[in-house]
PDB file of N, CA, C, O and CB in Angstrom:
ATOM      1  N   MET A   1     -29.674 -22.034 -76.745  1.00  0.00           N
ATOM      2  CA  MET A   1     -30.643 -22.901 -76.078  1.00  0.00           C
ATOM      3  C   MET A   1     -31.764 -22.714 -77.015  1.00  0.00           C
ATOM      4  O   MET A   1     -31.822 -21.796 -77.833  1.00  0.00           O
ATOM      5  CB  MET A   1     -30.989 -22.530 -74.520  1.00  0.00           C
ATOM      6  N   THR A   2     -32.786 -23.775 -76.830  1.00  0.00           N
ATOM      7  CA  THR A   2     -33.970 -23.885 -77.706  1.00  0.00           C
ATOM      8  C   THR A   2     -35.195 -23.572 -76.792  1.00  0.00           C
ATOM      9  O   THR A   2     -35.328 -24.030 -75.657  1.00  0.00           O
ATOM     10  CB  THR A   2     -34.081 -25.372 -78.404  1.00  0.00           C
ATOM     11  N   LEU A   3     -35.999 -22.811 -77.363  1.00  0.00           N
ATOM     12  CA  LEU A   3     -37.416 -22.512 -76.761  1.00  0.00           C
ATOM     13  C   LEU A   3     -38.400 -23.254 -77.552  1.00  0.00           C
ATOM     14  O   LEU A   3     -38.467 -23.036 -78.762  1.00  0.00           O
ATOM     15  CB  LEU A   3     -37.812 -20.942 -76.777  1.00  0.00           C
ATOM     16  N   THR A   4     -39.300 -24.251 -76.899  1.00  0.00           N
ATOM     17  CA  THR A   4     -39.968 -24.961 -77.710  1.00  0.00           C
ATOM     18  C   THR A   4     -41.434 -25.037 -76.970  1.00  0.00           C
ATOM     19  O   THR A   4     -41.541 -24.676 -75.798  1.00  0.00           O
ATOM     20  CB  THR A   4     -39.213 -26.304 -77.996  1.00  0.00           C
ATOM     21  N   ASP A   5     -42.473 -25.490 -77.662  1.00  0.00           N
ATOM     22  CA  ASP A   5     -43.728 -25.578 -76.896  1.00  0.00           C
ATOM     23  C   ASP A   5     -44.265 -24.259 -76.650  1.00  0.00           C
ATOM     24  O   ASP A   5     -45.161 -24.243 -75.806  1.00  0.00           O
ATOM     25  CB  ASP A   5     -43.550 -26.282 -75.601  1.00  0.00           C
ATOM     26  N   ILE A   6     -43.976 -23.228 -77.127  1.00  0.00           N
ATOM     27  CA  ILE A   6     -44.361 -21.798 -76.918  1.00  0.00           C
ATOM     28  C   ILE A   6     -45.771 -21.654 -76.833  1.00  0.00           C
ATOM     29  O   ILE A   6     -46.229 -22.120 -77.876  1.00  0.00           O
ATOM     30  CB  ILE A   6     -43.871 -20.911 -77.989  1.00  0.00           C
ATOM     31  N   SER A   7     -46.623 -21.265 -76.151  1.00  0.00           N
ATOM     32  CA  SER A   7     -47.894 -21.081 -76.270  1.00  0.00           C
ATOM     33  C   SER A   7     -48.580 -20.151 -75.235  1.00  0.00           C
ATOM     34  O   SER A   7     -48.158 -20.134 -74.078  1.00  0.00           O
ATOM     35  CB  SER A   7     -48.421 -22.293 -76.281  1.00  0.00           C
ATOM     36  N   TYR A   8     -49.535 -19.444 -75.585  1.00  0.00           N
ATOM     37  CA  TYR A   8     -50.463 -18.472 -74.995  1.00  0.00           C
ATOM     38  C   TYR A   8     -51.906 -18.385 -75.431  1.00  0.00           C
ATOM     39  O   TYR A   8     -52.191 -18.478 -76.624  1.00  0.00           O
ATOM     40  CB  TYR A   8     -49.933 -17.236 -75.193  1.00  0.00           C
ATOM     41  N   ALA A   9     -52.812 -18.211 -74.512  1.00  0.00           N
ATOM     42  CA  ALA A   9     -53.961 -17.874 -74.847  1.00  0.00           C
ATOM     43  C   ALA A   9     -54.561 -18.745 -76.195  1.00  0.00           C
ATOM     44  O   ALA A   9     -55.105 -18.288 -77.200  1.00  0.00           O
ATOM     45  CB  ALA A   9     -53.855 -16.426 -75.008  1.00  0.00           C
ATOM     46  N   GLU A  10     -54.233 -20.297 -75.813  1.00  0.00           N
ATOM     47  CA  GLU A  10     -54.612 -21.281 -76.840  1.00  0.00           C
ATOM     48  C   GLU A  10     -53.836 -21.065 -78.181  1.00  0.00           C
ATOM     49  O   GLU A  10     -54.283 -21.599 -79.196  1.00  0.00           O
ATOM     50  CB  GLU A  10     -56.143 -21.196 -77.095  1.00  0.00           C
ATOM     51  N   GLN A  11     -52.849 -20.411 -78.232  1.00  0.00           N
ATOM     52  CA  GLN A  11     -52.040 -20.124 -79.663  1.00  0.00           C
ATOM     53  C   GLN A  11     -50.832 -20.722 -79.442  1.00  0.00           C
ATOM     54  O   GLN A  11     -50.249 -20.579 -78.367  1.00  0.00           O
ATOM     55  CB  GLN A  11     -51.772 -18.526 -80.111  1.00  0.00           C
ATOM     56  N   ARG A  12     -50.327 -21.471 -80.469  1.00  0.00           N
ATOM     57  CA  ARG A  12     -49.030 -22.131 -80.399  1.00  0.00           C
ATOM     58  C   ARG A  12     -48.137 -21.268 -81.323  1.00  0.00           C
ATOM     59  O   ARG A  12     -48.473 -20.981 -82.472  1.00  0.00           O
ATOM     60  CB  ARG A  12     -49.097 -23.708 -80.855  1.00  0.00           C
ATOM     61  N   LEU A  13     -46.867 -20.835 -80.695  1.00  0.00           N
ATOM     62  CA  LEU A  13     -45.783 -20.166 -81.583  1.00  0.00           C
ATOM     63  C   LEU A  13     -44.733 -20.990 -82.115  1.00  0.00           C
ATOM     64  O   LEU A  13     -43.803 -20.454 -82.718  1.00  0.00           O
ATOM     65  CB  LEU A  13     -45.101 -19.133 -80.869  1.00  0.00           C
ATOM     66  N   GLY A  14     -44.780 -22.255 -81.955  1.00  0.00           N
ATOM     67  CA  GLY A  14     -43.788 -23.301 -82.212  1.00  0.00           C
ATOM     68  C   GLY A  14     -42.540 -23.143 -81.434  1.00  0.00           C
ATOM     69  O   GLY A  14     -42.589 -22.943 -80.220  1.00  0.00           O
ATOM     70  N   SER A  15     -41.436 -23.222 -82.074  1.00  0.00           N
ATOM     71  CA  SER A  15     -40.073 -23.219 -81.458  1.00  0.00           C
ATOM     72  C   SER A  15     -38.914 -22.144 -82.011  1.00  0.00           C
ATOM     73  O   SER A  15     -39.069 -21.592 -83.101  1.00  0.00           O
ATOM     74  CB  SER A  15     -39.539 -24.654 -81.660  1.00  0.00           C
ATOM     75  N   MET A  16     -37.992 -21.946 -81.353  1.00  0.00           N
ATOM     76  CA  MET A  16     -36.859 -20.935 -81.680  1.00  0.00           C
ATOM     77  C   MET A  16     -35.757 -21.210 -80.821  1.00  0.00           C
ATOM     78  O   MET A  16     -35.747 -21.668 -79.679  1.00  0.00           O
ATOM     79  CB  MET A  16     -37.265 -19.435 -81.500  1.00  0.00           C
ATOM     80  N   MET A  17     -34.683 -20.792 -81.691  1.00  0.00           N
ATOM     81  CA  MET A  17     -33.208 -20.979 -81.112  1.00  0.00           C
ATOM     82  C   MET A  17     -33.021 -19.487 -80.819  1.00  0.00           C
ATOM     83  O   MET A  17     -33.276 -18.533 -81.553  1.00  0.00           O
ATOM     84  CB  MET A  17     -31.935 -21.704 -82.246  1.00  0.00           C
ATOM     85  N   VAL A  18     -32.410 -19.505 -79.310  1.00  0.00           N
ATOM     86  CA  VAL A  18     -31.866 -18.279 -79.037  1.00  0.00           C
ATOM     87  C   VAL A  18     -30.410 -18.294 -78.624  1.00  0.00           C
ATOM     88  O   VAL A  18     -30.004 -19.215 -77.917  1.00  0.00           O
ATOM     89  CB  VAL A  18     -32.642 -17.675 -78.060  1.00  0.00           C
ATOM     90  N   ALA A  19     -29.440 -17.133 -79.103  1.00  0.00           N
ATOM     91  CA  ALA A  19     -28.177 -17.279 -79.093  1.00  0.00           C
ATOM     92  C   ALA A  19     -27.695 -17.057 -77.681  1.00  0.00           C
ATOM     93  O   ALA A  19     -28.604 -16.543 -77.030  1.00  0.00           O
ATOM     94  CB  ALA A  19     -27.599 -16.445 -80.055  1.00  0.00           C
ATOM     95  N   PRO A  20     -26.665 -17.241 -77.001  1.00  0.00           N
ATOM     96  CA  PRO A  20     -26.228 -16.847 -75.877  1.00  0.00           C
ATOM     97  C   PRO A  20     -26.209 -15.216 -75.761  1.00  0.00           C
ATOM     98  O   PRO A  20     -25.961 -14.582 -76.787  1.00  0.00           O
ATOM     99  CB  PRO A  20     -24.948 -17.488 -75.712  1.00  0.00           C
ATOM    100  N   ALA A  21     -26.445 -14.572 -74.632  1.00  0.00           N
ATOM    101  CA  ALA A  21     -26.450 -13.155 -74.543  1.00  0.00           C
ATOM    102  C   ALA A  21     -27.236 -12.546 -75.424  1.00  0.00           C
ATOM    103  O   ALA A  21     -26.875 -11.465 -75.888  1.00  0.00           O
ATOM    104  CB  ALA A  21     -25.269 -12.637 -74.663  1.00  0.00           C
ATOM    105  N   SER A  22     -28.290 -13.055 -75.758  1.00  0.00           N
ATOM    106  CA  SER A  22     -29.220 -12.235 -76.744  1.00  0.00           C
ATOM    107  C   SER A  22     -30.835 -12.288 -76.327  1.00  0.00           C
ATOM    108  O   SER A  22     -31.157 -12.864 -75.287  1.00  0.00           O
ATOM    109  CB  SER A  22     -29.043 -12.894 -78.331  1.00  0.00           C
ATOM    110  N   SER A  23     -31.692 -11.753 -77.061  1.00  0.00           N
ATOM    111  CA  SER A  23     -33.000 -11.807 -76.589  1.00  0.00           C
ATOM    112  C   SER A  23     -33.903 -11.998 -77.905  1.00  0.00           C
ATOM    113  O   SER A  23     -33.430 -11.864 -79.034  1.00  0.00           O
ATOM    114  CB  SER A  23     -33.350 -10.484 -75.726  1.00  0.00           C
ATOM    115  N   VAL A  24     -35.168 -12.303 -77.668  1.00  0.00           N
ATOM    116  CA  VAL A  24     -36.076 -12.513 -78.861  1.00  0.00           C
ATOM    117  C   VAL A  24     -37.353 -11.688 -78.107  1.00  0.00           C
ATOM    118  O   VAL A  24     -37.546 -11.616 -76.893  1.00  0.00           O
ATOM    119  CB  VAL A  24     -36.384 -14.365 -79.352  1.00  0.00           C
ATOM    120  N   ASN A  25     -38.162 -11.088 -79.187  1.00  0.00           N
ATOM    121  CA  ASN A  25     -39.356 -10.729 -78.891  1.00  0.00           C
ATOM    122  C   ASN A  25     -40.576 -11.672 -79.579  1.00  0.00           C
ATOM    123  O   ASN A  25     -40.581 -12.074 -80.743  1.00  0.00           O
ATOM    124  CB  ASN A  25     -39.393  -9.327 -79.262  1.00  0.00           C
ATOM    125  N   LEU A  26     -41.344 -11.855 -78.814  1.00  0.00           N
ATOM    126  CA  LEU A  26     -42.576 -12.678 -79.153  1.00  0.00           C
ATOM    127  C   LEU A  26     -43.733 -11.984 -79.681  1.00  0.00           C
ATOM    128  O   LEU A  26     -44.000 -10.996 -78.997  1.00  0.00           O
ATOM    129  CB  LEU A  26     -43.041 -13.369 -78.008  1.00  0.00           C
ATOM    130  N   PRO A  27     -44.529 -12.167 -80.688  1.00  0.00           N
ATOM    131  CA  PRO A  27     -45.622 -11.680 -81.247  1.00  0.00           C
ATOM    132  C   PRO A  27     -46.805 -11.714 -80.323  1.00  0.00           C
ATOM    133  O   PRO A  27     -47.675 -12.514 -80.667  1.00  0.00           O
ATOM    134  CB  PRO A  27     -45.855 -12.358 -82.423  1.00  0.00           C
ATOM    135  N   VAL A  28     -47.001 -11.130 -79.387  1.00  0.00           N
ATOM    136  CA  VAL A  28     -47.947 -11.151 -78.359  1.00  0.00           C
ATOM    137  C   VAL A  28     -49.033  -9.947 -78.465  1.00  0.00           C
ATOM    138  O   VAL A  28     -48.662  -8.788 -78.278  1.00  0.00           O
ATOM    139  CB  VAL A  28     -47.177 -11.105 -77.041  1.00  0.00           C
ATOM    140  N   ASN A  29     -50.208 -10.215 -78.731  1.00  0.00           N
ATOM    141  CA  ASN A  29     -51.425  -9.229 -78.615  1.00  0.00           C
ATOM    142  C   ASN A  29     -51.613  -8.604 -77.171  1.00  0.00           C
ATOM    143  O   ASN A  29     -51.579  -9.299 -76.156  1.00  0.00           O
ATOM    144  CB  ASN A  29     -52.802 -10.018 -78.994  1.00  0.00           C
ATOM    145  N   ARG A  30     -51.773  -7.509 -77.164  1.00  0.00           N
ATOM    146  CA  ARG A  30     -51.924  -6.858 -75.893  1.00  0.00           C
ATOM    147  C   ARG A  30     -53.300  -7.334 -75.118  1.00  0.00           C
ATOM    148  O   ARG A  30     -53.449  -7.287 -73.897  1.00  0.00           O
ATOM    149  CB  ARG A  30     -51.912  -5.278 -76.154  1.00  0.00           C
ATOM    150  N   SER A  31     -54.143  -7.739 -75.939  1.00  0.00           N
ATOM    151  CA  SER A  31     -55.428  -8.281 -75.470  1.00  0.00           C
ATOM    152  C   SER A  31     -55.359  -9.414 -74.855  1.00  0.00           C
ATOM    153  O   SER A  31     -56.442  -9.768 -74.388  1.00  0.00           O
ATOM    154  CB  SER A  31     -56.311  -8.456 -76.405  1.00  0.00           C
ATOM    155  N   ILE A  32     -54.225 -10.335 -74.624  1.00  0.00           N
ATOM    156  CA  ILE A  32     -54.178 -11.359 -73.647  1.00  0.00           C
ATOM    157  C   ILE A  32     -53.296 -11.111 -72.447  1.00  0.00           C
ATOM    158  O   ILE A  32     -52.648 -12.002 -71.897  1.00  0.00           O
ATOM    159  CB  ILE A  32     -53.771 -12.544 -74.275  1.00  0.00           C
ATOM    160  N   VAL A  33     -53.311  -9.707 -72.036  1.00  0.00           N
ATOM    161  CA  VAL A  33     -52.726  -9.492 -70.846  1.00  0.00           C
ATOM    162  C   VAL A  33     -53.424 -10.383 -69.695  1.00  0.00           C
ATOM    163  O   VAL A  33     -54.620 -10.674 -69.725  1.00  0.00           O
ATOM    164  CB  VAL A  33     -52.779  -8.011 -70.576  1.00  0.00           C
ATOM    165  N   GLY A  34     -52.602 -10.750 -68.758  1.00  0.00           N
ATOM    166  CA  GLY A  34     -53.382 -11.705 -67.661  1.00  0.00           C
ATOM    167  C   GLY A  34     -53.328 -13.243 -68.234  1.00  0.00           C
ATOM    168  O   GLY A  34     -53.569 -14.175 -67.467  1.00  0.00           O
ATOM    169  N   GLN A  35     -53.043 -13.443 -69.441  1.00  0.00           N
ATOM    170  CA  GLN A  35     -52.992 -14.919 -69.881  1.00  0.00           C
ATOM    171  C   GLN A  35     -51.834 -15.483 -69.493  1.00  0.00           C
ATOM    172  O   GLN A  35     -50.905 -14.747 -69.160  1.00  0.00           O
ATOM    173  CB  GLN A  35     -53.111 -15.144 -71.319  1.00  0.00           C
ATOM    174  N   THR A  36     -51.706 -16.765 -69.472  1.00  0.00           N
ATOM    175  CA  THR A  36     -50.550 -17.543 -69.231  1.00  0.00           C
ATOM    176  C   THR A  36     -49.708 -17.846 -70.437  1.00  0.00           C
ATOM    177  O   THR A  36     -50.226 -18.267 -71.472  1.00  0.00           O
ATOM    178  CB  THR A  36     -50.937 -18.752 -68.618  1.00  0.00           C
ATOM    179  N   LEU A  37     -48.476 -17.647 -70.326  1.00  0.00           N
ATOM    180  CA  LEU A  37     -47.423 -17.939 -71.533  1.00  0.00           C
ATOM    181  C   LEU A  37     -46.665 -19.348 -70.930  1.00  0.00           C
ATOM    182  O   LEU A  37     -46.249 -19.423 -69.774  1.00  0.00           O
ATOM    183  CB  LEU A  37     -46.140 -16.440 -71.809  1.00  0.00           C
ATOM    184  N   SER A  38     -46.582 -20.284 -71.784  1.00  0.00           N
ATOM    185  CA  SER A  38     -45.820 -21.575 -71.222  1.00  0.00           C
ATOM    186  C   SER A  38     -44.799 -21.954 -72.373  1.00  0.00           C
ATOM    187  O   SER A  38     -45.115 -21.672 -73.529  1.00  0.00           O
ATOM    188  CB  SER A  38     -46.929 -22.950 -70.881  1.00  0.00           C
ATOM    189  N   TYR A  39     -43.841 -22.449 -72.169  1.00  0.00           N
ATOM    190  CA  TYR A  39     -42.859 -22.861 -72.919  1.00  0.00           C
ATOM    191  C   TYR A  39     -41.836 -23.999 -72.359  1.00  0.00           C
ATOM    192  O   TYR A  39     -41.898 -24.238 -71.153  1.00  0.00           O
ATOM    193  CB  TYR A  39     -42.221 -21.712 -73.242  1.00  0.00           C
ATOM    194  N   GLN A  40     -41.041 -24.608 -73.034  1.00  0.00           N
ATOM    195  CA  GLN A  40     -39.803 -25.492 -72.741  1.00  0.00           C
ATOM    196  C   GLN A  40     -38.697 -24.779 -73.208  1.00  0.00           C
ATOM    197  O   GLN A  40     -38.618 -24.104 -74.235  1.00  0.00           O
ATOM    198  CB  GLN A  40     -39.816 -26.906 -73.406  1.00  0.00           C
ATOM    199  N   LEU A  41     -37.707 -25.028 -72.209  1.00  0.00           N
ATOM    200  CA  LEU A  41     -36.440 -24.622 -72.497  1.00  0.00           C
ATOM    201  C   LEU A  41     -35.458 -25.934 -72.576  1.00  0.00           C
ATOM    202  O   LEU A  41     -35.506 -26.781 -71.684  1.00  0.00           O
ATOM    203  CB  LEU A  41     -36.011 -23.575 -71.417  1.00  0.00           C
ATOM    204  N   ILE A  42     -34.694 -26.039 -73.532  1.00  0.00           N
ATOM    205  CA  ILE A  42     -33.815 -27.125 -73.901  1.00  0.00           C
ATOM    206  C   ILE A  42     -32.334 -26.574 -73.863  1.00  0.00           C
ATOM    207  O   ILE A  42     -32.121 -25.793 -74.790  1.00  0.00           O
ATOM    208  CB  ILE A  42     -34.211 -27.702 -75.351  1.00  0.00           C
ATOM    209  N   ASN A  43     -31.380 -26.761 -73.117  1.00  0.00           N
ATOM    210  CA  ASN A  43     -30.121 -26.349 -73.111  1.00  0.00           C
ATOM    211  C   ASN A  43     -29.241 -27.034 -73.961  1.00  0.00           C
ATOM    212  O   ASN A  43     -29.721 -27.926 -74.661  1.00  0.00           O
ATOM    213  CB  ASN A  43     -29.681 -26.370 -71.935  1.00  0.00           C
ATOM    214  N   ASP A  44     -28.060 -26.790 -74.031  1.00  0.00           N
ATOM    215  CA  ASP A  44     -27.073 -27.425 -74.931  1.00  0.00           C
ATOM    216  C   ASP A  44     -26.709 -29.095 -74.630  1.00  0.00           C
ATOM    217  O   ASP A  44     -26.186 -29.877 -75.423  1.00  0.00           O
ATOM    218  CB  ASP A  44     -25.722 -26.520 -74.778  1.00  0.00           C
ATOM    219  N   THR A  45     -27.137 -29.353 -73.302  1.00  0.00           N
ATOM    220  CA  THR A  45     -26.896 -30.745 -73.009  1.00  0.00           C
ATOM    221  C   THR A  45     -28.045 -31.390 -73.160  1.00  0.00           C
ATOM    222  O   THR A  45     -28.102 -32.538 -72.719  1.00  0.00           O
ATOM    223  CB  THR A  45     -26.371 -31.012 -71.740  1.00  0.00           C
ATOM    224  N   GLY A  46     -29.152 -30.839 -73.775  1.00  0.00           N
ATOM    225  CA  GLY A  46     -30.468 -31.540 -73.874  1.00  0.00           C
ATOM    226  C   GLY A  46     -31.443 -31.476 -72.847  1.00  0.00           C
ATOM    227  O   GLY A  46     -32.569 -31.918 -73.074  1.00  0.00           O
ATOM    228  N   THR A  47     -31.097 -30.885 -71.523  1.00  0.00           N
ATOM    229  CA  THR A  47     -31.880 -30.951 -70.522  1.00  0.00           C
ATOM    230  C   THR A  47     -33.076 -30.169 -70.790  1.00  0.00           C
ATOM    231  O   THR A  47     -32.952 -29.183 -71.517  1.00  0.00           O
ATOM    232  CB  THR A  47     -31.232 -30.591 -69.407  1.00  0.00           C
ATOM    233  N   HIS A  48     -34.419 -30.514 -70.226  1.00  0.00           N
ATOM    234  CA  HIS A  48     -35.494 -29.790 -70.374  1.00  0.00           C
ATOM    235  C   HIS A  48     -35.939 -29.166 -69.219  1.00  0.00           C
ATOM    236  O   HIS A  48     -35.687 -29.711 -68.145  1.00  0.00           O
ATOM    237  CB  HIS A  48     -36.405 -30.477 -70.879  1.00  0.00           C
ATOM    238  N   TRP A  49     -36.646 -27.967 -69.248  1.00  0.00           N
ATOM    239  CA  TRP A  49     -37.147 -27.198 -68.357  1.00  0.00           C
ATOM    240  C   TRP A  49     -38.495 -26.917 -68.897  1.00  0.00           C
ATOM    241  O   TRP A  49     -38.617 -26.799 -70.117  1.00  0.00           O
ATOM    242  CB  TRP A  49     -36.317 -26.056 -68.081  1.00  0.00           C
ATOM    243  N   ARG A  50     -39.606 -26.789 -68.051  1.00  0.00           N
ATOM    244  CA  ARG A  50     -40.964 -26.278 -68.490  1.00  0.00           C
ATOM    245  C   ARG A  50     -41.159 -25.050 -67.504  1.00  0.00           C
ATOM    246  O   ARG A  50     -40.920 -25.142 -66.300  1.00  0.00           O
ATOM    247  CB  ARG A  50     -42.237 -27.483 -68.359  1.00  0.00           C
ATOM    248  N   TYR A  51     -41.610 -23.901 -68.113  1.00  0.00           N
ATOM    249  CA  TYR A  51     -41.877 -22.830 -67.424  1.00  0.00           C
ATOM    250  C   TYR A  51     -43.084 -22.156 -67.849  1.00  0.00           C
ATOM    251  O   TYR A  51     -43.420 -22.334 -69.020  1.00  0.00           O
ATOM    252  CB  TYR A  51     -40.839 -22.036 -67.450  1.00  0.00           C
ATOM    253  N   SER A  52     -43.810 -21.401 -67.102  1.00  0.00           N
ATOM    254  CA  SER A  52     -44.896 -20.639 -67.262  1.00  0.00           C
ATOM    255  C   SER A  52     -44.991 -19.318 -66.598  1.00  0.00           C
ATOM    256  O   SER A  52     -44.620 -19.260 -65.426  1.00  0.00           O
ATOM    257  CB  SER A  52     -45.880 -21.350 -66.917  1.00  0.00           C
ATOM    258  N   ALA A  53     -45.492 -18.110 -67.253  1.00  0.00           N
ATOM    259  CA  ALA A  53     -45.556 -16.952 -66.469  1.00  0.00           C
ATOM    260  C   ALA A  53     -47.010 -16.283 -66.735  1.00  0.00           C
ATOM    261  O   ALA A  53     -47.748 -16.854 -67.538  1.00  0.00           O
ATOM    262  CB  ALA A  53     -44.322 -15.981 -66.835  1.00  0.00           C
ATOM    263  N   THR A  54     -47.332 -15.418 -66.269  1.00  0.00           N
ATOM    264  CA  THR A  54     -48.545 -14.483 -66.512  1.00  0.00           C
ATOM    265  C   THR A  54     -48.039 -13.048 -67.251  1.00  0.00           C
ATOM    266  O   THR A  54     -47.201 -12.281 -66.779  1.00  0.00           O
ATOM    267  CB  THR A  54     -49.307 -14.134 -64.960  1.00  0.00           C
ATOM    268  N   LEU A  55     -48.594 -12.920 -68.235  1.00  0.00           N
ATOM    269  CA  LEU A  55     -48.347 -11.685 -69.182  1.00  0.00           C
ATOM    270  C   LEU A  55     -48.820 -10.216 -68.528  1.00  0.00           C
ATOM    271  O   LEU A  55     -50.010 -10.032 -68.269  1.00  0.00           O
ATOM    272  CB  LEU A  55     -49.233 -11.944 -70.625  1.00  0.00           C
ATOM    273  N   PHE A  56     -48.071  -9.449 -68.342  1.00  0.00           N
ATOM    274  CA  PHE A  56     -48.175  -8.054 -67.818  1.00  0.00           C
ATOM    275  C   PHE A  56     -47.915  -7.160 -69.027  1.00  0.00           C
ATOM    276  O   PHE A  56     -47.253  -7.593 -69.970  1.00  0.00           O
ATOM    277  CB  PHE A  56     -47.118  -7.751 -66.602  1.00  0.00           C
ATOM    278  N   PRO A  57     -48.387  -6.004 -69.027  1.00  0.00           N
ATOM    279  CA  PRO A  57     -48.353  -4.814 -70.052  1.00  0.00           C
ATOM    280  C   PRO A  57     -46.669  -4.362 -69.771  1.00  0.00           C
ATOM    281  O   PRO A  57     -46.171  -3.422 -70.391  1.00  0.00           O
ATOM    282  CB  PRO A  57     -49.709  -3.372 -69.626  1.00  0.00           C
TER     283      PRO A  57
END
């Protein structure tokens, strides 16, 4: 799947591919705890979903 439009605290992280059954770490600064992280997920068939979450330590 592809993660795209990744952003938090007015910073953009761009896009990245994530292999099945794997994980990635995002370079998030601890000072932004409580901020919202948002991103779009695009699956193998091209379907888009938009998500957001509040960052916690």
